[in-house]
Biotite code that builds the C-alpha atoms (Angstrom):
import biotite.structure as struc

atoms = struc.array([
    struc.Atom([77.909, -180.019, -136.085], chain_id="A", res_id=1, res_name="MET", atom_name="CA", element="C"),
    struc.Atom([79.583, -183.496, -136.068], chain_id="A", res_id=2, res_name="ASN", atom_name="CA", element="C"),
    struc.Atom([83.054, -182.293, -137.026], chain_id="A", res_id=3, res_name="GLY", atom_name="CA", element="C"),
    struc.Atom([81.796, -180.085, -139.874], chain_id="A", res_id=4, res_name="ILE", atom_name="CA", element="C"),
    struc.Atom([83.593, -176.756, -140.041], chain_id="A", res_id=5, res_name="ARG", atom_name="CA", element="C"),
    struc.Atom([84.885, -174.012, -142.295], chain_id="A", res_id=6, res_name="ILE", atom_name="CA", element="C"),
    struc.Atom([88.395, -174.726, -143.559], chain_id="A", res_id=7, res_name="GLY", atom_name="CA", element="C"),
    struc.Atom([91.317, -172.364, -143.023], chain_id="A", res_id=8, res_name="THR", atom_name="CA", element="C"),
    struc.Atom([94.667, -172.027, -144.820], chain_id="A", res_id=9, res_name="PRO", atom_name="CA", element="C"),
    struc.Atom([96.115, -174.325, -142.135], chain_id="A", res_id=10, res_name="ALA", atom_name="CA", element="C"),
    struc.Atom([93.926, -177.124, -143.561], chain_id="A", res_id=11, res_name="ASP", atom_name="CA", element="C"),
    struc.Atom([95.580, -177.021, -147.003], chain_id="A", res_id=12, res_name="ALA", atom_name="CA", element="C"),
    struc.Atom([97.670, -180.137, -146.285], chain_id="A", res_id=13, res_name="GLY", atom_name="CA", element="C"),
    struc.Atom([94.585, -182.160, -145.306], chain_id="A", res_id=14, res_name="PHE", atom_name="CA", element="C"),
    struc.Atom([92.703, -181.050, -148.431], chain_id="A", res_id=15, res_name="VAL", atom_name="CA", element="C"),
    struc.Atom([95.743, -181.514, -150.704], chain_id="A", res_id=16, res_name="SER", atom_name="CA", element="C"),
    struc.Atom([96.103, -185.135, -149.569], chain_id="A", res_id=17, res_name="ALA", atom_name="CA", element="C"),
    struc.Atom([92.520, -185.855, -150.619], chain_id="A", res_id=18, res_name="ILE", atom_name="CA", element="C"),
    struc.Atom([92.368, -184.000, -153.945], chain_id="A", res_id=19, res_name="ILE", atom_name="CA", element="C"),
    struc.Atom([95.846, -185.048, -155.083], chain_id="A", res_id=20, res_name="GLY", atom_name="CA", element="C"),
    struc.Atom([97.444, -181.647, -155.613], chain_id="A", res_id=21, res_name="HIS", atom_name="CA", element="C"),
    struc.Atom([98.335, -178.530, -153.644], chain_id="A", res_id=22, res_name="ASP", atom_name="CA", element="C"),
    struc.Atom([95.169, -176.815, -152.414], chain_id="A", res_id=23, res_name="ALA", atom_name="CA", element="C"),
    struc.Atom([96.866, -173.734, -150.911], chain_id="A", res_id=24, res_name="SER", atom_name="CA", element="C"),
    struc.Atom([96.073, -171.284, -153.720], chain_id="A", res_id=25, res_name="ASP", atom_name="CA", element="C"),
    struc.Atom([92.602, -172.704, -154.301], chain_id="A", res_id=26, res_name="LEU", atom_name="CA", element="C"),
    struc.Atom([91.674, -172.343, -150.642], chain_id="A", res_id=27, res_name="MET", atom_name="CA", element="C"),
    struc.Atom([92.514, -168.630, -150.838], chain_id="A", res_id=28, res_name="GLN", atom_name="CA", element="C"),
    struc.Atom([89.761, -168.166, -153.464], chain_id="A", res_id=29, res_name="ARG", atom_name="CA", element="C"),
    struc.Atom([86.979, -170.457, -152.239], chain_id="A", res_id=30, res_name="VAL", atom_name="CA", element="C"),
    struc.Atom([85.027, -171.232, -149.087], chain_id="A", res_id=31, res_name="THR", atom_name="CA", element="C"),
    struc.Atom([85.941, -174.720, -147.907], chain_id="A", res_id=32, res_name="THR", atom_name="CA", element="C"),
    struc.Atom([83.549, -176.810, -145.819], chain_id="A", res_id=33, res_name="ILE", atom_name="CA", element="C"),
    struc.Atom([85.314, -179.713, -144.098], chain_id="A", res_id=34, res_name="LEU", atom_name="CA", element="C"),
    struc.Atom([84.219, -182.960, -142.502], chain_id="A", res_id=35, res_name="THR", atom_name="CA", element="C"),
    struc.Atom([86.590, -185.435, -140.846], chain_id="A", res_id=36, res_name="PRO", atom_name="CA", element="C"),
    struc.Atom([87.131, -187.243, -144.202], chain_id="A", res_id=37, res_name="HIS", atom_name="CA", element="C"),
    struc.Atom([86.570, -184.643, -146.905], chain_id="A", res_id=38, res_name="GLY", atom_name="CA", element="C"),
    struc.Atom([84.389, -181.727, -147.764], chain_id="A", res_id=39, res_name="GLY", atom_name="CA", element="C"),
    struc.Atom([83.625, -179.400, -150.580], chain_id="A", res_id=40, res_name="PHE", atom_name="CA", element="C"),
    struc.Atom([84.519, -176.076, -152.063], chain_id="A", res_id=41, res_name="PHE", atom_name="CA", element="C"),
    struc.Atom([82.122, -173.230, -152.731], chain_id="A", res_id=42, res_name="LEU", atom_name="CA", element="C"),
    struc.Atom([83.705, -171.296, -155.578], chain_id="A", res_id=43, res_name="GLU", atom_name="CA", element="C"),
    struc.Atom([82.337, -167.815, -156.319], chain_id="A", res_id=44, res_name="PRO", atom_name="CA", element="C"),
    struc.Atom([81.338, -167.371, -159.963], chain_id="A", res_id=45, res_name="ILE", atom_name="CA", element="C"),
    struc.Atom([79.500, -164.072, -159.394], chain_id="A", res_id=46, res_name="THR", atom_name="CA", element="C"),
    struc.Atom([78.510, -162.268, -156.197], chain_id="A", res_id=47, res_name="SER", atom_name="CA", element="C"),
    struc.Atom([75.422, -164.500, -155.861], chain_id="A", res_id=48, res_name="SER", atom_name="CA", element="C"),
    struc.Atom([76.316, -167.674, -157.799], chain_id="A", res_id=49, res_name="VAL", atom_name="CA", element="C"),
    struc.Atom([78.605, -170.396, -156.395], chain_id="A", res_id=50, res_name="LEU", atom_name="CA", element="C"),
    struc.Atom([79.908, -173.607, -157.927], chain_id="A", res_id=51, res_name="GLU", atom_name="CA", element="C"),
    struc.Atom([80.213, -176.587, -155.561], chain_id="A", res_id=52, res_name="ALA", atom_name="CA", element="C"),
    struc.Atom([83.054, -179.138, -155.836], chain_id="A", res_id=53, res_name="HIS", atom_name="CA", element="C"),
    struc.Atom([82.983, -182.247, -153.579], chain_id="A", res_id=54, res_name="MET", atom_name="CA", element="C"),
    struc.Atom([85.926, -184.310, -152.329], chain_id="A", res_id=55, res_name="PHE", atom_name="CA", element="C"),
    struc.Atom([85.514, -187.225, -149.891], chain_id="A", res_id=56, res_name="PHE", atom_name="CA", element="C"),
    struc.Atom([87.655, -190.190, -148.952], chain_id="A", res_id=57, res_name="ARG", atom_name="CA", element="C"),
    struc.Atom([85.730, -193.480, -149.156], chain_id="A", res_id=58, res_name="PRO", atom_name="CA", element="C"),
    struc.Atom([85.251, -193.569, -145.367], chain_id="A", res_id=59, res_name="GLU", atom_name="CA", element="C"),
    struc.Atom([83.621, -190.111, -145.482], chain_id="A", res_id=60, res_name="GLY", atom_name="CA", element="C"),
    struc.Atom([80.978, -191.013, -148.025], chain_id="A", res_id=61, res_name="ARG", atom_name="CA", element="C"),
    struc.Atom([77.428, -191.626, -146.855], chain_id="A", res_id=62, res_name="GLY", atom_name="CA", element="C"),
    struc.Atom([75.986, -189.886, -143.785], chain_id="A", res_id=63, res_name="LYS", atom_name="CA", element="C"),
    struc.Atom([79.089, -187.738, -143.192], chain_id="A", res_id=64, res_name="GLU", atom_name="CA", element="C"),
    struc.Atom([79.010, -186.453, -146.774], chain_id="A", res_id=65, res_name="ALA", atom_name="CA", element="C"),
    struc.Atom([75.244, -185.846, -146.600], chain_id="A", res_id=66, res_name="LEU", atom_name="CA", element="C"),
    struc.Atom([75.532, -183.896, -143.350], chain_id="A", res_id=67, res_name="ASP", atom_name="CA", element="C"),
    struc.Atom([78.493, -181.898, -144.672], chain_id="A", res_id=68, res_name="GLY", atom_name="CA", element="C"),
    struc.Atom([76.766, -181.069, -147.953], chain_id="A", res_id=69, res_name="ALA", atom_name="CA", element="C"),
    struc.Atom([73.566, -179.964, -146.232], chain_id="A", res_id=70, res_name="ARG", atom_name="CA", element="C"),
    struc.Atom([75.498, -177.795, -143.759], chain_id="A", res_id=71, res_name="ALA", atom_name="CA", element="C"),
    struc.Atom([77.525, -176.325, -146.604], chain_id="A", res_id=72, res_name="GLY", atom_name="CA", element="C"),
    struc.Atom([74.432, -175.476, -148.626], chain_id="A", res_id=73, res_name="LEU", atom_name="CA", element="C"),
    struc.Atom([72.841, -173.759, -145.641], chain_id="A", res_id=74, res_name="ARG", atom_name="CA", element="C"),
    struc.Atom([76.102, -171.815, -145.189], chain_id="A", res_id=75, res_name="TYR", atom_name="CA", element="C"),
    struc.Atom([76.124, -170.862, -148.899], chain_id="A", res_id=76, res_name="ALA", atom_name="CA", element="C"),
    struc.Atom([72.590, -169.493, -148.768], chain_id="A", res_id=77, res_name="PHE", atom_name="CA", element="C"),
    struc.Atom([72.363, -168.151, -145.192], chain_id="A", res_id=78, res_name="ASP", atom_name="CA", element="C"),
    struc.Atom([75.875, -166.742, -144.665], chain_id="A", res_id=79, res_name="VAL", atom_name="CA", element="C"),
    struc.Atom([77.284, -166.155, -148.158], chain_id="A", res_id=80, res_name="LEU", atom_name="CA", element="C"),
    struc.Atom([73.855, -165.043, -149.443], chain_id="A", res_id=81, res_name="HIS", atom_name="CA", element="C"),
    struc.Atom([74.090, -167.051, -152.644], chain_id="A", res_id=82, res_name="ALA", atom_name="CA", element="C"),
    struc.Atom([71.013, -167.132, -154.828], chain_id="A", res_id=83, res_name="SER", atom_name="CA", element="C"),
    struc.Atom([72.200, -170.213, -156.797], chain_id="A", res_id=84, res_name="VAL", atom_name="CA", element="C"),
    struc.Atom([74.659, -173.048, -156.160], chain_id="A", res_id=85, res_name="VAL", atom_name="CA", element="C"),
    struc.Atom([75.466, -175.267, -159.129], chain_id="A", res_id=86, res_name="PHE", atom_name="CA", element="C"),
    struc.Atom([77.685, -178.201, -159.971], chain_id="A", res_id=87, res_name="GLY", atom_name="CA", element="C"),
    struc.Atom([78.963, -179.979, -163.057], chain_id="A", res_id=88, res_name="ARG", atom_name="CA", element="C"),
    struc.Atom([79.529, -183.707, -162.653], chain_id="A", res_id=89, res_name="ILE", atom_name="CA", element="C"),
    struc.Atom([81.172, -185.983, -165.238], chain_id="A", res_id=90, res_name="PRO", atom_name="CA", element="C"),
    struc.Atom([78.524, -188.147, -166.857], chain_id="A", res_id=91, res_name="ILE", atom_name="CA", element="C"),
    struc.Atom([80.440, -191.332, -165.967], chain_id="A", res_id=92, res_name="GLU", atom_name="CA", element="C"),
    struc.Atom([80.416, -190.509, -162.207], chain_id="A", res_id=93, res_name="ASP", atom_name="CA", element="C"),
    struc.Atom([77.038, -192.078, -161.491], chain_id="A", res_id=94, res_name="ARG", atom_name="CA", element="C"),
    struc.Atom([77.534, -192.147, -157.693], chain_id="A", res_id=95, res_name="ALA", atom_name="CA", element="C"),
    struc.Atom([78.265, -188.404, -157.503], chain_id="A", res_id=96, res_name="ALA", atom_name="CA", element="C"),
    struc.Atom([75.303, -187.615, -159.752], chain_id="A", res_id=97, res_name="ARG", atom_name="CA", element="C"),
    struc.Atom([72.993, -189.686, -157.509], chain_id="A", res_id=98, res_name="LEU", atom_name="CA", element="C"),
    struc.Atom([74.425, -188.076, -154.355], chain_id="A", res_id=99, res_name="PHE", atom_name="CA", element="C"),
    struc.Atom([73.813, -184.616, -155.828], chain_id="A", res_id=100, res_name="THR", atom_name="CA", element="C"),
    struc.Atom([70.154, -185.488, -156.400], chain_id="A", res_id=101, res_name="ARG", atom_name="CA", element="C"),
    struc.Atom([69.834, -186.901, -152.867], chain_id="A", res_id=102, res_name="ILE", atom_name="CA", element="C"),
    struc.Atom([71.017, -183.629, -151.307], chain_id="A", res_id=103, res_name="ILE", atom_name="CA", element="C"),
    struc.Atom([68.366, -181.737, -153.241], chain_id="A", res_id=104, res_name="GLY", atom_name="CA", element="C"),
    struc.Atom([69.940, -180.427, -156.423], chain_id="A", res_id=105, res_name="PHE", atom_name="CA", element="C"),
    struc.Atom([67.890, -180.666, -159.600], chain_id="A", res_id=106, res_name="ARG", atom_name="CA", element="C"),
    struc.Atom([69.339, -181.625, -162.942], chain_id="A", res_id=107, res_name="SER", atom_name="CA", element="C"),
    struc.Atom([69.648, -178.944, -165.589], chain_id="A", res_id=108, res_name="ASP", atom_name="CA", element="C"),
    struc.Atom([70.558, -181.508, -168.270], chain_id="A", res_id=109, res_name="GLY", atom_name="CA", element="C"),
    struc.Atom([73.623, -183.075, -169.830], chain_id="A", res_id=110, res_name="VAL", atom_name="CA", element="C"),
    struc.Atom([75.914, -181.010, -172.022], chain_id="A", res_id=111, res_name="ARG", atom_name="CA", element="C"),
    struc.Atom([79.585, -180.270, -172.533], chain_id="A", res_id=112, res_name="ALA", atom_name="CA", element="C"),
    struc.Atom([81.423, -178.705, -169.600], chain_id="A", res_id=113, res_name="ARG", atom_name="CA", element="C"),
    struc.Atom([82.705, -176.128, -172.075], chain_id="A", res_id=114, res_name="GLU", atom_name="CA", element="C"),
    struc.Atom([82.511, -176.036, -175.869], chain_id="A", res_id=115, res_name="PRO", atom_name="CA", element="C"),
    struc.Atom([84.155, -179.179, -177.203], chain_id="A", res_id=116, res_name="GLY", atom_name="CA", element="C"),
    struc.Atom([84.736, -180.519, -173.687], chain_id="A", res_id=117, res_name="GLY", atom_name="CA", element="C"),
    struc.Atom([83.596, -183.721, -171.994], chain_id="A", res_id=118, res_name="PRO", atom_name="CA", element="C"),
    struc.Atom([79.935, -184.294, -171.166], chain_id="A", res_id=119, res_name="LEU", atom_name="CA", element="C"),
    struc.Atom([78.786, -183.422, -167.669], chain_id="A", res_id=120, res_name="VAL", atom_name="CA", element="C"),
    struc.Atom([75.432, -183.266, -165.956], chain_id="A", res_id=121, res_name="GLU", atom_name="CA", element="C"),
    struc.Atom([74.664, -179.767, -164.722], chain_id="A", res_id=122, res_name="TRP", atom_name="CA", element="C"),
    struc.Atom([72.867, -179.438, -161.372], chain_id="A", res_id=123, res_name="PHE", atom_name="CA", element="C"),
    struc.Atom([71.554, -176.385, -159.567], chain_id="A", res_id=124, res_name="GLU", atom_name="CA", element="C"),
    struc.Atom([69.828, -175.381, -156.362], chain_id="A", res_id=125, res_name="MET", atom_name="CA", element="C"),
    struc.Atom([68.233, -171.998, -155.691], chain_id="A", res_id=126, res_name="ARG", atom_name="CA", element="C"),
    struc.Atom([68.096, -170.449, -152.232], chain_id="A", res_id=127, res_name="SER", atom_name="CA", element="C"),
    struc.Atom([64.367, -171.114, -151.860], chain_id="A", res_id=128, res_name="ASP", atom_name="CA", element="C"),
    struc.Atom([64.943, -174.833, -152.613], chain_id="A", res_id=129, res_name="GLU", atom_name="CA", element="C"),
    struc.Atom([67.517, -175.463, -149.892], chain_id="A", res_id=130, res_name="CYS", atom_name="CA", element="C"),
    struc.Atom([66.299, -177.841, -147.175], chain_id="A", res_id=131, res_name="PRO", atom_name="CA", element="C"),
    struc.Atom([66.609, -176.119, -143.804], chain_id="A", res_id=132, res_name="ARG", atom_name="CA", element="C"),
])
């Protein structure tokens, strides 16, 4: 799978170096998909809804990120049995919003992350929309 794997607690140092803060506690609560230069978290919101959070070093962007995201989405739907995976991306992060569309998410519009919060674009993918 080209270096794509499920993260373990032993990977917290690698993840922490990329995201800029200690990932130990976070990695206890989420599924972490790793590539050689980044990855993403699948955070459970309900038993069948997950929120995706991406983190890639510049050298991991492009094909590596695409392959990792696609593998992670298949894992979310096939192994974790999610019915929906969604993401909220800051409106000013144009590259991440484009990447999210490329991997198959559809936009659910722009609105505040939470009441009174900054604007984000909401994206979602349902299990029957995941490219296999």
